[in-house]
N, C-alpha and C positions, 0 to 999 in steps of 0.2 A: 794720171801718168806724170812722172817727173819730167821737168824740162831739162833737156841736154843742151847746154850752151857751149860745149867744148868745141864744136866744129860748125856752129850755125844751124845744126839740126834741132828741131824742137820736138820731134816725136820719136823717141827710141822705140825699137821693136818691143813686143811683149817679152821676148826672150832676154833682151838687154835690161829691161826694167826689172825683171825677176832676178837676173844674175846680180844686179846692183845691190840687192838686199840678202843675198845668200850667205855671206860671210860675216864675221864679227866686225863690229865698229868700236874698237877700243877708244877710250878717252885719251886725248893727248893735249899737252899745253906747250909743246916746244917742237919746232920743225927746223931741220938743218938741211940746206940745199947746197950741193957741190956739183961742179962740172968735172967729168972724167972722160976717159977715152971712149966709153960707151954711151955717153950722154949725160943727162941731168939725173942725179940721184937725190931723192928727197927722203930723209929719215924722220920718223915721227917718234917723239919721246914723251914720257910722262915724268915730270920733274917736280920734286918737292924741294924747297930751298934748303932744308936740313938733311937731305938724303941724296944718295947717288941717283943720277938719271936712269930711268928704266926704258930700255928699247921696246917699242911696240911693233913697228913694222917699217919697211922702206920700199920705195918703188924706184925703178930706173926707167927713164923715158929717152928714146932716141932724140937727137936734136930737132927733127921735124915735129915730133909729138910733144916736145917740151913746151911749146908755145900754147898748146890747147888749155892746160890748167890756168895759165895766166889770163887768157881771154875769158874763160868760164868764171874765174874768181872776180874779175872786173865787173861782170854782169851781176853775179849773185851777191857780191858784197855791197854793191851800190844800193840794191834794194834793202839789204840787211841794215846798212848804215842809216838809211832814211827811217826805217822802222825803229831802230835802236834810239835814234835822236828823238823821235816822236814819243817813245815810251819814257825817256829821261825827262823830257819837258813835262809830260803829264805827271810823272812821279814827283817832280820838284815844284809843281804848281801849288800856290797857297790854297789851303782847304777851308 
């Protein structure tokens, strides 16, 4: 089961875990975040330097929920950064 770090919970319900993988997961390489009257809007785009950006999806989070992705990404990306650095060192080591 995946780790849900968004609110300190580590065990999502079976229904939550199943729902997390029910929809598409398009590739994106650009995110744009803006604050508006309804909260934080995060738009996800696929962008090629020689082409017009392509909108993939967007989400809007109310102000209270907007902090959850920040906390989750801090935890998840810390582990990712450590693993990425380890792989880069191994890849660049003399053979």
